[in-house]
C-alpha positions in Angstrom: 1.3 -0.9 13.1 2.1 -4.4 11.9 3.5 -5.3 8.5 3.6 -8.8 6.9 4.4 -9.7 3.3 4.5 -12.7 0.9 5.5 -13.3 -2.7 3.4 -15.5 -4.9 4.4 -17.6 -8.0 3.5 -14.7 -10.3 6.2 -12.4 -8.6 3.5 -10.3 -7.1 4.3 -9.1 -3.6 1.4 -8.7 -1.1 2.1 -6.5 1.8 -0.4 -6.5 4.6 -0.7 -3.6 7.1 -2.6 -3.8 10.3 -3.3 -0.9 12.6 -3.2 2.9 12.2 -1.2 4.4 9.4 -0.6 7.7 11.3 2.7 9.4 12.3 3.5 6.7 14.9 2.4 3.8 12.6 4.5 5.2 9.7 7.5 5.5 12.0 7.1 1.8 12.9 6.9 0.3 9.4 8.3 2.8 6.9 11.9 1.6 6.7 10.9 -2.0 6.3 8.0 -1.1 3.9 10.5 0.9 1.7 13.0 -2.0 1.7 10.2 -4.3 0.5 9.7 -1.9 -2.5 13.2 -2.6 -3.8 14.3 -2.8 -7.5 13.3 -6.4 -7.9 9.8 -5.7 -6.7 7.6 -4.5 -9.5 4.0 -5.3 -8.7 2.6 -4.9 -5.2 -0.8 -5.5 -3.7 -1.1 -3.5 -0.5 -3.7 -5.2 1.7 -5.3 -2.4 3.8 -8.3 -4.4 5.0 -7.1 -4.0 8.7 -5.9 -0.4 8.5 -8.2 1.7 10.7 -6.9 5.2 10.0 -4.8 6.9 7.3 -3.1 10.2 8.0 -1.2 12.6 5.7 2.1 10.8 6.7 0.5 7.5 5.6 -0.6 9.1 2.4 3.0 10.3 1.8 4.3 6.8 2.3 1.8 5.4 -0.2 2.6 8.0 -2.9 6.3 7.3 -2.4 5.7 3.5 -2.8 3.5 4.1 -6.0 6.3 6.2 -7.5 8.9 3.5 -6.7 6.7 0.8 -8.3 6.2 3.0 -11.4 10.0 3.5 -11.7 10.4 -0.3 -11.7 7.8 -0.5 -14.5 5.2 -2.0 -12.1 2.2 -0.9 -10.2 0.9 -0.6 -6.6 -2.7 -1.6 -6.0 -4.5 -1.0 -2.7 -6.7 -4.0 -1.6 -10.0 -3.5 0.3 -9.5 -0.4 2.4 -12.0 0.3 5.2 -14.5 3.0 4.5 -12.7 5.7 6.5 -9.4 4.9 4.8 -11.1 4.7 1.3 -12.6 8.2 1.9 -9.2 9.6 2.9 -7.7 8.1 -0.4 -10.5 9.6 -2.5 -10.3 13.0 -0.7 -6.6 13.1 -1.4 -7.2 12.1 -5.1 -4.9 9.1 -4.7 -7.4 6.8 -6.4 -6.2 8.5 -9.7 -2.6 7.4 -8.9 -3.1 4.2 -7.0 -6.0 1.9 -8.0 -8.2 0.3 -5.4 -9.3 -3.3 -5.8 -12.0 -5.2 -4.0 -10.4 -8.6 -4.4 -7.0 -10.1 -5.1 -8.2 -11.3 -8.5 -9.2 -7.7 -9.4 -5.8 -6.4 -8.0 -3.8 -8.8 -10.2 
């Protein structure tokens, strides 16, 4: 699992994950991911275009991130998940808590 991030001029942080967000993947990125969700980070676009698989551990990490953004009066939006990942998000009813956007413009 790889993690990259960038901040834009509108103070929106985009975090891009690549790989499998399973137990091993979460172990690789969770500490850094949580650090990127610090108190100065309010709005986050989570680009999951290149995430191939999402396990319950990955779902837990996303729920924690959404709660952190909410506490900072911001929001977390998932960008373009693959079909299998989108299905896992819908099955877990996460789409009620974390919106999914098809484009960056829609996510902002």
